[in-house]
C-alpha positions, 0 to 999 in steps of 0.5 A: 653696851654702847660702842664706847663701853665695850672698847673701854672694857676690852681695853682693860681685859687686854691690860690685865692680860698683858700685867698677868703676862709679865707677870709670869715672865719677870717671876721666871725671868727676873726683872732685869732680864726680861724683855718686853720680847718676851712679855708680847710672846705670853701675852700672844700679842705683837709687840705693836699691840703692846706698844699701843697701851705700854710705851716700855717695860719699866711703864709694865713695871709701875704698873704691877708696882701701882697694883702691889701698892694699892692692894697693900694699902686696901689692906692697911684701911681693912685692918684698921677699921676695926677698934683698938688703940692707936698702937693696937693700929699700928701694930696690925697694920704691921702684921698686915703688911707681913701677911701681905708680902708672905703671901704675896712674895712676887708683888713685894719684889716689885715694891722693892724694885722700886725701892732700889737706887738703881731704878730710873723711873719716877712716877707720881702715882706710886708717890700718890699711894706712898703718901696715903700709907704715909698719911695712914700711919701719921692718922693712926700716931696722933690717935695713940698719943690722943688715947695716951697708947703712945708715947708723947716724946716721939716726933710723929713725922720721924717715927712714922718713916722709921716704922715703915723704914724698919718694916720695909727692912723686916719683910726685905731681909725675910723675903730674901734670907727667909729659906737661908736661915729656916736652913741653916740656922734654924730660925723660925720666920714668923716668931723672927717677926713676932720678936720684931712685933714686940721689939717695936710696940716696946719702944712705942707704947707709953708708959704706965 
C-alpha cells in the first residue's frame, strides 16, 4: 500500500470514528445542546484534530444527514428492483421508508432536523440526494401511468411532492407521538401505518 493510499484510508477511518462519536453525543444530549467539545471528548481527539476533518458542528450534522439520505435512497432503489406495477413500487417505497424509520429512528431525527426551518445550513450535497429520490419517484409515477395502475388525471410533479410530504409527516408523527399513542390511546403503530398506506393507495389507484 502506498503512502497516499494509507493516508486516505486513515482519513476515512478517522472521519467515520468522529461521526460515530457524534451520533452517540447527539442522541445522548440532543442536537442543539451537544457541542464540538463533547464530540471531541467522545471521539478521544483534540479539538484541533477534529477541526482538520470538520469545520463545525453543522458540518458534522451534514455528514450524518448525508449518510442517512444515501442509505434511504439505496434502500428505495433496492425496493423497486423487483417486478411490479408503478403503483406497487410507489407503495413499496413508502413501506421501505417506514421500515427504515422504525429501524433507524436516530437517522430519521437527523433528516428531520434539516427539514426544520430553524437550521441555517443549505447544502447542495443534501439536495443532490433529495433530487435523486424525487427523480426515482417521478420515474415510478410515469411507469404507473404507462401500465395503467396510477390515475392519469394527477400531475406527476405535484403528486410526487405530496406523497413525500405526507409520508414524511406520517413518519415524524409516528416517531414523535408513537409512544404516547401506544400507551394512552392503545394505537397499534403498524396498523396506523397500514391505514395510511391503504388511504394513499386508494387515492392513487386508477379506476378499473
